[in-house]
N, C-alpha and C positions, 0 to 999 in steps of 0.2 A: 588432892590425895594420890594421885599417880606420881608424879614427880617427886613429891616427899617421901612416898613409900619405897620408890626406888633408890634414892639418895640414903635415906636412912638404913635401909637394908644393906646397902653397899659399905658404910661406915660401921655400922652397929653389929651387923651378923655375918660380915665377911662374904656376902654374896656378890657376884658380878653380874653386871648388865653391859652386854657389848654394845658396840655401835648400833647394830641394826635393832637391838632392843630398844634403845634410846630413840631412834628413829621411829619405831613402832609406838612409843608412849606419845611422841610429838603428834604422829598421824592420828592416834585416837583421839587426843585432845582437840585436834583441828576438825575432825570428823564429827565429833560431839557438839563443838561450838558452832559449826555449820547447821547441824540439825536444829539446835535450839534456837538459833537466829530465825531460821526460816519456819519454825514451828508457830502456829496461830496462838492467840491467847485463848486460854480456856473460857467456857462459858461461866457466867457469874451464877452461883449457887449459893444462896444465902439462908436457907432453912433446912431442916431435916427431912422435911416432907418433900422438898425438890430433890434432895439427894437420894431419898428412897426410891422416887419414880425413876431416877437415872439408873439406880443399881437394878431396878426390876425390869428394864428393857431388855428383849429377846437378844439383840446383838451382844450386850456385854454378858448376859447370862451364858450364852454359847462361848464367850471368849474365855470367862472365868472357868466354865467345865473343862475347856481344852487345856488350859493352864494347870487346873487341878489334876487332872488325868495325866498330863505329861510329869507333874511333879511326882506323884504316886508312883509312876513307872521308874523315874530316876531313883526314888528313894528305896523302893522295894526290890527291884530287879537289876538296874544298870549300877547302882553304887556298891552294892556288895561284890560285884564282880569285876567292874573296871575303875572304881573310884581311887583305888591305891595307885594306878598307872595313868589314868587320864585326868588332866587338870580341868577339863571342862565340865566333868560330871558334877562334882561338888558345887563348882561356881554356877552351874546352870540352875541348880536347885535353889541356891540363894538369890539368883536374879529372877527366877520365876516367882519365888515367894514373895519377892519384893513388890510385885504388882500389887499384891493384898495389903501389904504393909503401907504403901504409898495411898491407895484408896482409902484405908482406914484412918490414916493421918488427916487425910483431906476432910473425911466426915467428922472426926472429932475436932477438928479446928473450928468447923462450923457450929459443933455442939458447945464447944466453950464459949464463943462469941454468944450464942443464944443463952447460955447459962448467967453470963454476966449481964445480959439485956434483961434478965427476969422471965425468959421462957422456961416453960417446964420440961428442958430436955431430959432430965434424970427418969421421968416417967415413960420417955420414948423408947421403945424396944430396941431401936437401931443403934441407940448409943451403947447399949451393953453388947450388942452383937459386934460392933465395931472394937470394943475394947477386947473382948476374946480374941478376935480375928488378929488384932495388932499385937497382943501378947504372944499368942501362937507362932505368928509369921516371924516376928523378932527372935523368938527363942530359936526356931528353926534355921534362921539366917545365921546366927551367931555359932551354932553348933556346927554347921557345915563350913562355914568359914574358917573356924578353928582347925577342923580337920584336914582343911585344904592347906593351911599355914604349916601345920606340922608336917606335911608330906613335901610340898612343892616350894620352889623358890619364891621369896615375899615379892621380889621385884617382878614376877611374873603373875602373881595371884592378883594383886590390887589393880594392874591395868585391865587385865582380862575381866575381872569382876565388875570394874567400873564401866567398861564398854557394853557387856551385857545387861548390866543393871540399868544403865541410861536408856538403852535401846527398849527395854521391857517397859519402862516407865513411860516413855514417850508414846509407846504403841498403846498402853492402856489408857493413858490421858485422852488420846485421839479417838479411841472406841467409846470411852464413857462418856465424854462430853461432845462427840461428834464434830470434832475441829476439822475434820478432813472436808466437810461440806463447805467451809469457808475459805478453804486454802486455794491460792492462785496456782498457774502452772509454773511459775517461777519458784514458789515456795516447794511445790511438789518435786521439781528436779533439784532444787537445792537440798531438799531432805534425802532424795535418793543418792546424790553425790556424797552428802555427809556420811549416809550409812556405808556406802562403798568404801570411803576412806576409813572408817572404823574397821571394816573387814580387812583391809590391807594392813592397818597397824596391828592388829590380832595375829594376823599371819606372820608378820615379820617378827613378833614377839615369841610366838610358838615354834615357828620351824626351824629358826637359826639361833635358839637359845643356847645351844652347845659349841658354837663356833667362837674362836677366840679372834675377834675382829674389834679392832681399834684404829684410832687416827695414828697411832705410832707405828703399828705393824700392817697397815693397810698397804703400802707398796710391796711388802714381803709377800703378803697373802696374793697379790695380783701376780707377782713375778714366779711364785712357786706352783702356778697352775701347770698342770701337764699339757703338752700339745695334743692337739686331737690326732688319733692314729690315722695313717693314710691308707685308704681302701684302695686295693689294686684288683684288677680283674686278672681272671686265669690267663689270659694271653701273656700278660706281662711276667706273672709267676713262671710260666712255661719257658719263656725266653730266657729269664735269670738263670733257671736251672740247666738248661742247654748251653749257656755260655760259661757256667761255672765250671763245667768239666773240662774246659779247653783252656790250657795255659795261655797268658797273655801273649808270649812270642810265637804260639803254634796257631793263633787266630787267624784265619784267611783275612787276606787283604782284598778289599772289594773296590774296584774302580767303576765309577759312574761316568758313562758317555752321554754327553747331551747333543742332541741333533736340533 
């Protein structure tokens, strides 16, 4: 989705993605790939009863409460004030809500399998709770994603949204299924390095989006850099001022005797 959105927005919408933005997209993909490679396999959950027990655990309930509080803060306080100027506000809302939508999809997938297996999943209250949660979360995601696309550059929206959404989903999966218990030291280091790579990619996308940097004008950009000003101390300035008042031919000649 990241390279496709960048290419299509460039050709169809006339939006530009400079060299640093392309590098940021590449780093985002690399970081996400590294995180997925080192992420452990999720715990096997086959029934709605097992899914219910997972959702009722205190760790996931606390995590879901923090995400919900953050989402409400973004929607009712930060979005009306800074949503029109900060690209991260709307996209963070979409990403945080994505944790609930992915968990709902996981549970509904189990319910669908149970339905075809002849289990009474329609009588289980978790099925309808997951349906309502999925509809509400997807509607909220579409709403704020469209708002973000109406204001900001498409080639910036999709990479940043992809990175934030992927990070939130992996964190939710780790907490919900306790995947961190089975992670080795190598997997932990790989996950952290992948996350830092994602942060670097997002920084390149967001910080240098207005710079006209490309392979064609890269030598000119490097050559047009202004030299750093030379810092001189007060002694040199006083010597220059004193010598400037004397004409070159009137300056005294000094001889140095060496013994």
